[in-house]
Structure formats: structure tokens, C-alpha cells
MARLUM-578506 format. One record per residue (C-alpha): residue in three letters; x, y, z. Coordinates in steps of 0.001 Angstrom, whole numbers, plus 500000, padded with zeros to 6 digits. Example, Ala and Ser with C-alpha at 12.3 -4.5 7.8 and 13.67 -1.06 7.14 Angstrom:
BEGIN
ALA512300495500507800/SER513670498940507140/
***
This chain:
BEGIN
MET854407347044546170/LYS851637344750547408/THR849051346564545302/ARG851164346043542210/ASP851436342336542924/ILE847712342069543391/VAL847023343803540045/LEU849503341575538239/MET847980338471539750/ALA844468339578538806/SER845586340329535251/ALA847282336961534961/GLY844116335257536199/GLY841951337100533631/VAL844314336155530813/PHE844231332536531945/LEU840429332509531988/LEU840253334016528489/CYS842726331431527183/ALA840747328639528793/ALA837495329911527252/GLY839145330178523839/VAL840501326657524079/TRP837041325330525078/PHE835251327090522189/ALA837892325865519737/TYR837515322305520980/ASP833689322513520818/SER833797323814517242/TYR836245321089516274/ALA834009318433517823/LYS830940319721515975/SER832793319936512668/SER834090316410513188/LYS830536315159513766/VAL829272316900510624/ARG832237315562508626/SER831503312079509918/LYS827853312351508803/LEU828895313622505390/ASP831374310788505002/GLY828686308269505955/THR826205309777503503/TYR828802309765500754/ASN829667306137501425/THR825966305169501372/LEU825442307015498113/LYS828536305371496613/LYS827210301948497594/ILE823910302746495893/TYR825654303815492697/ASP827947300799492783/ALA825094298357493377/ASP823372296316490634/PRO820952298718488823/PHE818550295951487818/PRO815756295134490313/SER815468291702491729/THR812917289177490496/ASN811029289363493792/ASN810714293138493550/VAL809488292907489962/ALA806827290345490942/LEU805724292512493884/LEU805477295599491682/GLN803412293695489110/ARG800987292482491777/GLU800565295992493191/THR800093297445489694/ALA797408294862488891/TRP795633295613492165/LEU795732299375491554/SER794440298928487983/GLY791520296826489185/TRP790748299337491923/HIS790795302171489377/ARG788425300277487043/THR786039299604489927/LEU785978303269490936/ALA785466304376487323/ASP782560301940486888/GLU780937303146490104/LEU781391306775489041/ARG779782306171485655/ALA776929304239487278/ALA776307307110489694/ALA776422309716486913/ALA774137307786484564/PRO770402308564484749/SER768340306051486635/GLU766028305589483660/SER766595305683479917/PRO765160308797478238/THR761702308328476762/PRO760166310059473715/GLY757779311959475965/GLY760590312975478292/PHE762630314256475359/ILE759725316368474077/GLN759273317872477543/LYS763000318611477794/LEU762984320172474318/GLN760101322460475239/ASN761796323525478481/VAL765147324222476787/SER763456326182474004/ALA761559328316476498/GLU764701328984478564/LEU766754330002475526/HIS764010332303474254/ARG763879333992477667/LYS767654334339477692/ALA767638335821474182/ALA764923338306475159/ALA767000339369478164/GLU769892340212475823/GLY767713342881474213/GLY766400343125470675/LYS765009340344468521/VAL767841337834468757/LEU765583334835468043/ALA762450334572465948/ASP759264333604467773/GLU759047330240466008/PHE762745329441466378/ALA763106325730467262/PHE766919325252467299/GLY766920322597464573/PHE764159320450466113/GLU761142321669464100/ARG759841318176463484/TYR759474317701467259/LEU758487321228468298/GLY755546323243466990/GLY752041322713465706/THR752919319832463356/SER755386318137465705/GLU755850314381465794/MET756999311964468481/PRO760559310636468076/LYS761253306940467932/SER762573305320471085/GLU765830304210469459/ASN766581307830468438/VAL765858309511471757/LYS769332309052473296/ARG771163310738470437/LEU768503313431470103/ALA768905314247473797/LEU772675314475473284/GLN772236316828470326/LEU769807318970472311/ALA772280319291475197/MET775030320344472780/VAL772834322863470954/ASP771721324268474308/ALA775319324743475519/VAL776661326288472282/THR773634328567471845/ARG774095329924475376/GLU777709330793474577/ILE776629332587471389/LEU773924334520473245/ASP776393335482475974/SER778621336933473244/HIS775873339525472535/VAL775241338742468878/ASN772523340701467081/ALA770520337706465830/ILE770701333938465379/SER769025333154462089/GLN769595329401461658/ILE770723326337463559/GLY771181323106461637/ARG771885319732463195/GLU772993316448461700/VAL769710314647460958/PHE770126310913461498/GLU766582309782462233/GLY765141310549458780/GLU765393308721455488/SER768723308512453700/GLY769527311697451820/GLU767037313819453725/ALA767971317497453808/PRO769165318856457175/VAL766523320480459332/THR767228324119460176/SER765712326689462471/GLY765054330260461489/ARG762741332780459970/SER763258331153456591/ARG762298327503456145/ARG764774327029453333/PRO767441324406453960/ALA770831325618455096/PRO773532326190452461/ALA775745323244451683/ALA778202322734454509/ALA781867322048454141/ALA782870318438454504/ALA783297317659458180/PRO786550315977459213/VAL786317312225459541/ALA786175311355463239/ASP787804308350464821/ALA785313305603465650/ARG786353305865469288/TYR785601309574469371/PRO782219310247467727/CYS781145313813467093/GLN777906315639466329/HIS777911318182463495/PHE775988321482463691/THR775627324674461651/PHE775085328023463393/THR774263331129461356/PHE774156334456463171/VAL774557338204462651/SER776956340193464817/ASP779657342803464772/GLU783327341882464549/ARG783910342060468298/SER781010339738469126/LEU782196337249466497/ALA785639337146468103/THR783980336663471493/VAL781982333718470157/LEU785144331963468977/VAL786940332573472261/ARG784000331350474357/LEU783642328190472271/ALA787350327456472727/LYS786986327800476507/MET783956325523476823/PRO784225322342478931/MET782901320415475923/PHE785370319600473142/VAL784074321977470456/MET785893322439467147/VAL784984325079464572/ALA785384323094461350/ASP784494325883458895/LEU783735329592459065/ARG782137331729456343/ILE781829335471456965/ASP780337338219454821/ARG778664341573455263/GLU775094341162456443/ASP773688343482453769/ARG775238341364451000/GLY774518337931452438/LEU776797334952452138/GLN778040335068448560/PRO779704332085446828/ARG783408332438446301/PRO784209333688442756/GLU785745331157440408/LYS788180333754439073/SER790185336278440972/PRO789399339986440370/ALA792687340362438454/GLU791773337494436127/ALA788237338788435666/ASP789552342225434646/LYS791824340801431941/GLY790729341832428456/LYS788509344649429710/PRO789292348221428618/ALA791115350188431233/ALA788749352401433183/ALA789524355953434086/ALA791250356285437426/ALA788756357094440140/PRO789424360236442169/ALA790984359704445567/GLN788404359233448303/ARG788664359368452048/VAL787889356033453705/VAL786166356305457054/SER785895353267459273/GLY785543352335462905/PRO783397350330465322/GLU780549352848465174/ILE780000352502461409/ALA781437349051460715/PRO778917346839458879/LEU777333343879460602/LEU778691340466459686/LYS776703337372458776/THR778562334262459902/GLN777915330636459055/MET779844328420461444/GLN780271324667461115/VAL780796323145464577/ASP781816319622465581/VAL781211318591469189/TYR783130315471470224/THR782227312951472901/PHE784745310699474625/GLU783319307525476131/GLY784629306628479569/VAL786249310024480230/
***
């Protein structure tokens, strides 16, 4: 009988402890939920006050914002001026310095072309600067040196992209001649000393965004031509292909016919139908393409 009482008492004590623990956990959870609910209510009330407040800023805040904006704008202008001053050359380019730079660039590009294999450039190729490079070269005028140096840098960059595209040959490079007399024909580089064919009218550039106009004529296969266009589009310089004329290299660049083939065949007696022939094509036998590319390179002052 005593053992039974002891077991009942122990069981009652265990049940009491479990009930007490359950009550404590329930109270703790309720307290935590109440605290979270209180925070949510406070956040909601704060947000409601913000939405209910006057949406227009005060006059003092507007004046403070204007002062800070003016200070930041002046600070930005100062930094931009210092950056341009640091990037600018310490001395203005001289005619002799330009000639030396032209000779160095020409030598580097000829070495790069030779490394590509084959005769990509002619020995006398001068990249559109024949009047300043070669046996009968002349010294440029001081007032023309800055723009000539800019043109040389652009020709250097674009020519490197064309060479890296593995073209077969670069036959001509024409630049926009500004230092000669009015109406002087453009100077071109290549095996032939004939002037370049008439170029398509270049788009009129905004006065704030001047551009330099160039003509590149080269021979390549279709894949290399596509690579040239992709590489020019990916250049850091802003390069735009203004006009592109492509023809088979064995035919040369032919002028566009005034009449379509259908119009030209009108009135002619019908010819006998030619027997069916098998057309074979592919990269191994595809003809080389001669491309004349008009390129505009833009410059943006202060950028």
C-alpha cells in the first residue's frame, strides 16, 4: 500500500512539473510575440506618419541641398581639370617630334605586318602620310602638327585591328587631308600612287563631336572581313564604319550598274537555256574579297 502511494505521488509530481514547464514556455512565447507585435505596430505607425506628412521639402532643406550640389559640382570640375592636366603632354608636339613618331609607328606596323606572314604591306607603304615619310618628305607646319598626330594615332589603332584580323593585304589607306590647298586630292598609301576612288559622303558631325575621316582598302576572305568589323566595333575609340564596298578581288571594285540585270536584258533575244551545272563553294575555294571601308573616328572633348 505504501509503495502504491509513493508511485502515485511521484507521478503527480512529474505531471505537475510538466504542466509548469508548459505554462512557462507558453508565457515566454507570448511575451516574445507581444514584443515583436509591439515593434511591428511602432514601425507601422512611423511609416504611416511618414506617408501622412507633407511631401514637399522645407525651404531650409532645399537651400542646403543646393549648397551641397554646388559644392559637389565645383569639386567634380576641379578633379576633371586636374585629370586633364595630368593626362596632357608636358610639351606641345613639334614638327620634328611628329616626324620621329611617324617613322616609329611606320616601322612598328611594318614589323607587325611581317609577323602576320605574307606580304600584307608594300615596302613603301606610308599609311597616308607620304608627304611626310619617304625620300621626298617635307616638314609639317607647326599649326598642323596637333591634328596630324591625332590622325596618326587613329590610323595606328585601326591598322593594328585590321592586321590582327589576319587580312591578306592592305593596299591603300587614305586620310582626310586638311593641311594642303583647297580641293587637293586625298593622299593615299599603297603600291599604286593613284588617288583613292571617290568616297561616299561622310555624315555631318556635330560641332561638339569632331571626327576624322579615313579610307581603308584591303584584301581578305569573308571570315577576316567579319572579324575586322567586329574588332572595330569593340575598340575603345568611337569608330563608325560609314560606308562599305565589297567585290571579288579578281574583278576589282566595279561601279554599280545604272540598270538592273532584268532591265538590261529587256529587248534582247532570249538565249538558249544553259544546261544545269553543279555549284561548288566553301571556305577553301571562296574568292578573296577586296573591301573599301570608309571610317569615321570621333573625338569627345572633356570625356
